[in-house]
C-alpha positions as CSV (number, residue, x, y, z in Angstrom):
1,M,47.2,5.4,16.9
2,S,46.9,3.1,19.9
3,Q,46.8,-0.6,19.5
4,S,45.2,-3.4,21.5
5,P,46.8,-6.8,21.9
6,Q,46.5,-9.0,18.8
7,L,43.8,-11.4,19.9
8,D,43.2,-13.1,16.5
9,V,46.3,-15.1,16.3
10,A,46.6,-18.4,14.4
11,P,45.0,-21.2,16.5
12,P,47.2,-24.0,17.8
13,R,46.6,-27.5,16.7
14,A,44.6,-28.2,19.8
15,Q,42.1,-25.6,18.7
16,R,41.6,-27.0,15.3
17,R,38.8,-29.2,16.5
18,S,37.1,-26.3,18.1
19,L,37.4,-24.4,14.9
20,Y,35.6,-27.2,13.0
21,K,32.9,-27.3,15.7
22,A,32.4,-23.6,15.5
23,F,32.1,-23.6,11.7
24,A,29.5,-26.4,11.9
25,A,27.6,-24.6,14.6
26,S,27.7,-21.3,12.7
27,L,26.6,-23.0,9.5
28,S,23.9,-25.2,10.9
29,G,22.4,-22.7,13.3
30,T,22.3,-19.9,10.7
31,S,20.9,-22.3,8.1
32,L,18.1,-23.3,10.5
33,E,17.3,-19.7,11.3
34,W,17.2,-18.8,7.7
35,Y,15.0,-21.8,6.9
36,D,12.5,-20.1,9.2
37,F,13.0,-16.7,7.6
38,A,13.0,-18.1,4.0
39,V,10.0,-20.2,4.4
40,Y,8.1,-17.0,5.3
41,S,9.6,-15.2,2.3
42,S,8.5,-18.0,-0.1
43,A,5.0,-18.2,1.5
44,A,4.6,-14.4,1.2
45,A,5.3,-14.6,-2.5
46,L,3.1,-17.7,-3.1
47,V,0.2,-17.9,-0.7
48,F,0.0,-15.2,2.0
49,G,-1.5,-12.6,-0.3
50,D,-4.6,-14.9,-0.7
51,L,-4.8,-16.2,2.9
52,F,-4.1,-13.0,4.9
53,F,-4.6,-10.1,2.6
54,P,-7.4,-11.1,0.2
55,T,-8.2,-8.6,-2.5
56,S,-9.6,-8.6,-6.1
57,E,-6.2,-7.6,-7.5
58,P,-3.5,-10.2,-7.1
59,L,-0.5,-7.8,-7.1
60,T,-2.2,-5.7,-4.3
61,G,-2.5,-8.8,-2.1
62,T,1.2,-9.7,-2.8
63,L,2.2,-6.1,-2.1
64,Q,0.6,-6.3,1.4
65,A,2.1,-9.7,2.0
66,F,5.6,-8.3,1.2
67,G,4.7,-5.5,3.6
68,T,4.9,-8.1,6.4
69,Y,8.0,-9.5,4.8
70,A,9.6,-6.0,5.2
71,V,8.6,-6.0,8.9
72,G,11.1,-8.8,9.4
73,Y,13.9,-6.4,8.1
74,I,12.6,-3.3,9.9
75,S,12.7,-5.2,13.3
76,R,16.3,-6.4,12.7
77,P,18.0,-3.2,14.1
78,L,16.3,-3.8,17.4
79,G,17.8,-7.3,17.5
80,G,21.1,-5.9,16.4
81,I,21.1,-3.4,19.2
82,V,19.9,-5.7,22.0
83,F,21.7,-8.9,21.1
84,G,24.8,-7.2,19.6
85,R,25.3,-5.4,22.9
86,L,24.9,-8.6,24.9
87,G,27.2,-10.4,22.6
88,D,30.1,-8.0,23.4
89,V,29.2,-7.9,27.1
90,I,28.2,-11.5,28.1
91,G,29.6,-13.5,25.2
92,R,28.8,-14.9,21.7
93,K,27.6,-18.3,22.6
94,K,24.8,-17.4,25.1
95,V,23.3,-14.8,22.7
96,L,23.3,-17.2,19.8
97,V,21.3,-19.8,21.7
98,A,18.7,-17.1,22.6
99,T,18.4,-15.8,19.0
100,L,17.8,-19.3,17.6
101,L,15.1,-20.0,20.2
102,L,13.3,-16.7,19.5
103,I,13.0,-17.2,15.8
104,G,12.1,-20.8,16.1
105,V,9.2,-20.1,18.5
106,A,8.0,-17.3,16.2
107,T,8.1,-19.5,13.1
108,F,6.2,-22.3,14.8
109,G,3.6,-19.8,15.8
110,I,3.0,-18.7,12.2
111,G,2.2,-22.2,11.3
112,L,-0.7,-22.2,13.9
113,L,-2.2,-18.8,12.8
114,P,-5.8,-18.5,11.7
115,T,-6.3,-17.0,8.3
116,H,-8.3,-13.9,7.3
117,A,-11.3,-16.0,6.4
118,S,-11.7,-17.3,10.0
119,A,-10.3,-14.5,12.1
120,G,-10.6,-11.3,10.0
121,A,-8.1,-8.5,10.8
122,L,-6.7,-10.3,13.7
123,A,-5.0,-12.8,11.4
124,P,-2.7,-10.3,9.6
125,A,-2.1,-8.5,12.8
126,L,-0.7,-11.7,14.5
127,L,1.3,-12.5,11.4
128,V,3.0,-9.1,11.5
129,L,3.7,-9.5,15.2
130,L,5.4,-12.9,14.7
131,R,7.2,-11.7,11.7
132,F,8.6,-8.8,13.8
133,A,9.9,-11.4,16.4
134,Q,11.5,-13.3,13.5
135,G,13.3,-10.2,12.4
136,V,14.6,-9.4,16.0
137,G,16.0,-12.9,16.2
138,V,17.8,-12.7,12.8
139,G,19.1,-9.3,13.6
140,G,20.9,-10.6,16.6
141,E,22.0,-13.8,14.9
142,W,24.3,-12.8,12.0
143,G,27.0,-10.8,13.9
144,G,27.5,-13.6,16.4
145,A,27.4,-16.4,13.8
146,V,30.2,-14.7,11.9
147,L,32.3,-14.3,15.0
148,L,31.6,-17.8,16.2
149,S,33.7,-19.3,13.3
150,S,36.0,-16.4,12.4
151,E,37.3,-15.8,16.0
152,F,38.6,-19.4,16.1
153,S,40.4,-19.0,12.7
154,E,43.7,-17.6,11.5
155,T,43.5,-14.1,10.3
156,S,44.8,-15.0,6.8
157,K,41.9,-17.4,6.4
158,R,39.1,-15.4,7.9
159,G,37.3,-14.9,4.6
160,F,36.7,-18.7,4.2
161,W,35.8,-19.5,7.8
162,A,33.6,-16.5,8.3
163,S,31.6,-17.5,5.2
164,A,30.0,-20.3,7.3
165,A,27.3,-17.8,8.4
166,Q,26.9,-16.6,4.8
167,V,26.1,-20.1,3.6
168,G,23.1,-20.1,6.0
169,P,20.8,-18.0,3.8
170,P,21.1,-20.1,0.6
171,L,21.0,-23.3,2.5
172,G,18.0,-22.2,4.5
173,T,16.4,-21.1,1.3
174,L,17.2,-24.4,-0.2
175,L,15.6,-26.3,2.7
176,A,12.6,-24.0,2.8
177,N,11.8,-24.1,-0.9
178,G,12.6,-27.8,-1.0
179,V,9.9,-28.5,1.7
180,L,7.5,-26.2,-0.1
181,A,8.2,-27.8,-3.5
182,I,7.6,-31.3,-2.0
183,L,4.3,-30.1,-0.4
184,A,3.2,-28.4,-3.6
185,G,4.0,-31.5,-5.6
186,V,2.2,-34.1,-3.4
187,L,-0.8,-31.9,-2.5
188,T,-3.5,-30.4,-4.7
189,P,-3.4,-26.6,-5.0
190,A,-6.5,-26.4,-2.7
191,Q,-4.8,-28.6,-0.1
192,F,-1.6,-26.6,-0.2
193,L,-3.4,-23.3,0.1
194,G,-5.7,-24.7,2.8
195,W,-3.3,-26.4,5.2
196,G,-0.2,-27.8,3.4
197,W,1.8,-24.6,3.8
198,R,1.6,-24.9,7.6
199,I,3.7,-28.0,7.6
200,A,6.7,-26.1,6.5
201,F,6.4,-23.7,9.4
202,L,5.7,-26.4,12.0
203,L,8.8,-28.4,10.9
204,S,10.9,-25.6,12.3
205,A,10.4,-27.0,15.8
206,V,12.5,-30.1,14.9
207,L,15.1,-28.1,13.1
208,V,15.6,-25.5,15.8
209,A,15.8,-28.2,18.5
210,F,18.7,-29.7,16.5
211,G,20.4,-26.4,16.2
212,L,20.1,-25.7,20.0
213,W,21.7,-29.1,20.7
214,I,24.7,-28.2,18.6
215,R,25.2,-24.7,20.0
216,A,24.7,-25.7,23.6
217,S,27.8,-27.9,23.4
218,L,30.1,-25.1,22.2
219,E,32.7,-23.2,24.2
220,E,33.1,-19.4,24.0
221,T,35.4,-18.0,21.3
222,P,39.0,-17.5,22.3
223,V,38.8,-13.8,21.4
224,F,36.0,-13.1,23.8
225,R,37.6,-15.1,26.5
226,E,40.7,-13.1,26.2
227,L,38.8,-9.8,26.3
228,A,36.9,-11.0,29.4
229,E,40.2,-12.0,31.2
230,R,41.8,-8.6,30.4
231,G,38.7,-6.7,31.5
232,E,38.2,-5.1,28.1
233,R,34.5,-5.8,27.6
234,P,32.7,-2.5,26.7
235,A,30.1,-1.0,29.1
236,A,28.1,0.8,26.3
237,P,29.1,-0.8,23.0
238,V,26.3,0.7,20.9
239,R,27.2,4.3,21.9
240,E,30.9,3.6,21.5
241,V,30.4,2.3,18.0
242,F,28.5,5.4,16.9
243,R,30.9,7.7,18.7
244,T,34.3,6.3,17.7
245,Q,33.8,4.3,14.5
246,P,31.3,6.1,12.2
247,R,33.3,5.4,9.1
248,A,33.4,1.7,9.8
249,L,29.7,1.6,10.4
250,T,28.9,3.5,7.3
251,A,31.1,1.3,5.2
252,A,29.5,-1.8,6.7
253,V,25.9,-0.5,6.0
254,L,26.5,0.7,2.4
255,S,28.5,-2.5,1.4
256,R,25.5,-4.6,2.3
257,V,22.8,-2.8,0.3
258,G,23.6,-4.2,-3.1
259,P,23.7,-7.9,-2.0
260,D,20.5,-7.5,0.0
261,V,18.6,-6.1,-3.0
262,L,20.0,-8.6,-5.5
263,Y,19.1,-11.5,-3.1
264,A,15.6,-10.0,-2.8
265,M,15.3,-10.1,-6.6
266,F,16.6,-13.6,-7.4
267,A,15.5,-15.5,-4.3
268,V,12.3,-13.8,-3.3
269,F,10.6,-11.5,-5.9
270,V,11.5,-13.8,-8.8
271,L,8.8,-16.2,-7.4
272,T,6.1,-13.6,-7.8
273,Y,7.5,-12.4,-11.2
274,A,7.6,-15.9,-12.6
275,T,4.1,-16.9,-11.5
276,K,2.2,-13.7,-11.9
277,T,3.9,-12.0,-14.9
278,L,5.5,-14.9,-16.8
279,H,2.6,-17.2,-15.9
280,M,4.8,-20.1,-15.0
281,S,3.7,-22.7,-12.4
282,R,4.7,-22.4,-8.7
283,G,6.8,-25.5,-9.1
284,E,8.8,-24.1,-12.0
285,A,9.5,-20.9,-10.1
286,V,10.5,-22.7,-6.9
287,T,12.8,-25.1,-8.9
288,A,14.8,-22.2,-10.3
289,V,15.4,-20.8,-6.9
290,L,16.3,-24.2,-5.5
291,V,18.9,-24.8,-8.2
292,G,20.5,-21.4,-7.7
293,S,20.5,-21.7,-3.9
294,A,22.1,-25.2,-4.1
295,L,25.0,-23.8,-6.2
296,Q,25.4,-21.0,-3.7
297,V,26.2,-23.4,-1.0
298,G,29.5,-24.1,-2.7
299,L,30.0,-20.8,-4.3
300,I,29.9,-18.7,-1.2
301,P,32.8,-20.3,0.7
302,L,34.7,-20.4,-2.6
303,A,34.2,-16.6,-2.8
304,G,35.3,-16.2,0.8
305,W,38.5,-18.2,0.0
306,L,39.1,-16.1,-3.1
307,S,38.9,-13.0,-0.9
308,D,41.6,-14.4,1.3
309,A,43.8,-14.9,-1.7
310,Y,43.0,-11.8,-3.8
311,G,41.5,-9.3,-1.4
312,R,38.0,-8.7,0.0
313,K,37.3,-5.5,-2.0
314,R,38.3,-7.0,-5.4
315,V,36.1,-10.1,-5.2
316,Y,33.3,-8.1,-3.7
317,A,33.4,-5.4,-6.4
318,I,33.5,-7.9,-9.2
319,G,30.3,-9.5,-7.8
320,T,28.7,-6.0,-7.4
321,I,29.3,-4.9,-11.0
322,G,28.4,-8.3,-12.4
323,G,25.1,-8.3,-10.4
324,A,24.1,-4.9,-11.8
325,V,24.8,-5.9,-15.4
326,W,23.2,-9.4,-15.1
327,S,19.9,-7.9,-13.8
328,V,19.5,-6.1,-17.1
329,L,20.2,-9.3,-19.0
330,F,17.8,-11.3,-16.9
331,F,14.8,-9.2,-17.8
332,A,15.9,-9.4,-21.5
333,M,15.9,-13.2,-21.4
334,A,13.2,-14.0,-18.9
335,Q,10.4,-14.3,-21.5
336,G,12.2,-17.3,-23.0
337,G,10.6,-19.9,-20.7
338,M,11.8,-22.2,-17.9
339,V,15.4,-22.6,-19.2
340,S,15.9,-18.9,-19.5
341,L,14.4,-18.3,-16.0
342,L,16.8,-21.0,-14.6
343,I,19.8,-19.5,-16.2
344,G,18.8,-16.0,-15.1
345,V,18.4,-17.0,-11.4
346,I,21.6,-19.0,-11.4
347,G,23.5,-16.0,-12.9
348,G,22.0,-13.6,-10.4
349,L,22.8,-15.8,-7.4
350,F,26.3,-16.4,-8.7
351,F,27.2,-12.7,-8.6
352,H,25.4,-12.5,-5.3
353,S,27.8,-15.2,-4.0
354,L,30.8,-13.2,-5.0
355,M,29.5,-10.4,-2.8
356,Y,28.2,-12.5,0.0
357,G,31.3,-14.7,0.4
358,P,33.7,-12.0,1.5
359,Q,31.0,-9.9,3.2
360,A,31.2,-11.4,6.7
361,A,35.0,-10.9,7.0
362,F,34.8,-7.5,5.3
363,V,32.2,-6.2,7.7
364,S,33.6,-7.7,10.9
365,E,37.1,-6.5,10.1
366,Q,36.0,-2.9,10.1
367,F,35.5,-3.0,13.9
368,H,37.7,-3.6,16.9
369,A,37.3,-7.0,18.6
370,R,35.7,-5.6,21.7
371,L,33.0,-3.9,19.6
372,R,32.8,-6.4,16.8
373,Y,29.5,-8.1,17.7
374,T,27.7,-4.8,18.1
375,G,29.3,-3.1,15.1
376,S,28.8,-6.0,12.7
377,S,25.1,-6.4,13.9
378,L,24.3,-2.8,13.5
379,G,25.9,-2.7,10.0
380,Y,24.0,-5.9,9.0
381,T,20.6,-4.8,10.3
382,L,20.6,-1.1,9.3
383,A,21.5,-2.2,5.7
384,G,18.6,-4.6,5.8
385,V,16.1,-1.8,6.4
386,I,17.2,0.2,3.4
387,G,18.1,-2.8,1.2
388,G,16.2,-6.0,1.6
389,A,13.2,-4.7,3.4
390,I,12.2,-2.2,0.8
391,A,13.2,-4.1,-2.3
392,P,10.3,-6.6,-2.8
393,L,7.8,-3.8,-2.1
394,A,9.6,-1.5,-4.6
395,F,9.8,-4.3,-7.2
396,T,6.1,-5.1,-6.9
397,W,5.1,-1.4,-7.1
398,L,7.4,-0.6,-10.0
399,L,6.2,-3.7,-12.0
400,A,2.5,-2.8,-11.3
401,E,3.0,0.9,-12.3
402,T,5.3,0.5,-15.3
403,G,4.9,-3.2,-16.4
404,S,8.7,-3.2,-17.2
405,G,11.3,-5.3,-15.6
406,Y,14.0,-2.9,-16.7
407,V,12.9,-0.3,-14.2
408,I,13.6,-3.0,-11.5
409,A,17.0,-3.6,-13.1
410,A,17.8,0.1,-12.8
411,Y,16.8,0.0,-9.1
412,I,19.2,-2.9,-8.6
413,A,22.0,-1.0,-10.4
414,V,21.6,2.0,-8.0
415,A,21.8,-0.3,-5.0
416,C,25.1,-1.8,-6.5
417,V,26.5,1.7,-6.8
418,V,25.8,2.3,-3.1
419,T,27.7,-0.9,-2.3
420,L,30.7,0.2,-4.4
421,A,30.7,3.4,-2.3
422,G,30.7,1.3,0.9
423,L,33.7,-0.7,-0.4
424,G,35.5,2.5,-1.1
425,L,35.0,3.7,2.5
426,G,36.0,0.4,4.1
427,R,39.4,-0.5,5.3
428,A,41.1,-3.3,3.3
429,V,42.2,-5.0,6.5
430,V,43.1,-8.7,6.7
431,D,45.5,-9.2,9.7
432,D,45.3,-6.0,11.7
433,V,41.7,-6.1,12.8
434,D,42.4,-5.3,16.4
435,E,43.9,-1.9,15.7
436,V,42.0,0.8,17.7
437,P,41.9,4.1,15.8
438,D,41.3,7.1,17.9
439,Q,38.3,9.2,17.2
440,Q,40.0,11.9,15.1
441,A,41.7,9.3,12.9
442,T,38.4,7.4,12.5
443,L,36.6,10.6,11.4
444,A,39.4,11.4,9.0
445,G,39.1,7.9,7.5
446,K,42.7,7.0,8.3
């Protein structure tokens, strides 16, 4: 097998400050983008069914609202293809500024939308369009955010530094649900449903402006600069990934399915399950997700650090198996009230953290540096379509048809088995990520 120069060497002391800045930019930018994405997810579970898809059957309206939630996942591969390619050709930094701006404008637009009561069918159509734009932005964000911090770091510490992008979803969820909880607490239900929910979307303008300010001051990663200087930037990275690294792409996609489905359960669908099935208040449901997300902010980088010390696959697999088992226990204990719901959500997001912490390093290490943005973005976005996009819809339909949470737990278990298969296919690489396998070796899985 041929090898390219080792670009991911330990950074000198002079680059330590750049590493910290890149970590902060990856964390803050991704958190802000996921605030935008998560505030939609929460609103879809709590109010969009009534405002944009009014029906006489509550679960039917929620199902339609989650349909627009799924659009944000289905559109991600387009973002992964377009922005992933640009990230490997023109650089990580420029693309990350564009993705942040795109999702910010889309989220602000949702806050200005008319509802079905005033605009009829035009209202849900515009909602779907803006949700599509959100998904395109997120699809191009993740791969670059991972590389922004990891390509400044030492190879032996990549699990921890790459986890900056992984902290974005729970921190964004924490911010989004925190804002919604405050609004729901200070406003009457009629005020929240009438106009209060819009405030959470309009606030994104301030948050995105802050993120753009941070990212605009960054320099390009040393890995990409080295690739550019040596003329090793790919001309057609998407085609090259599919042609030369099918096993790496398959491993990246499959490894992400379980975490996406588990997150959809314990950070998104649990809001619907708690309010419509367990008959808890919106405040109680949101509080459970808030507490679990707050703990994830520390648990995810800890899991990334553990993967540096004990191996990506080992930590990842423990979280996968634990998540499948915990889902069954959750539905057994959920009827016990607020305390049981809180424990259930915390446990689910704990096991999700064990998967999510090592995930960024595991996925990016499957691909050569010159194809890393494209490969990572494709793995991330394609998995989102078959994992996170379908899950809330499937959960809602299964609950409506069977009335049993255990069927949902079985669905989660299958997704976790898929993730274990992806881990088995993936390379357990820590320090030789720039190795370029030829096509025959790749196809053979060597």
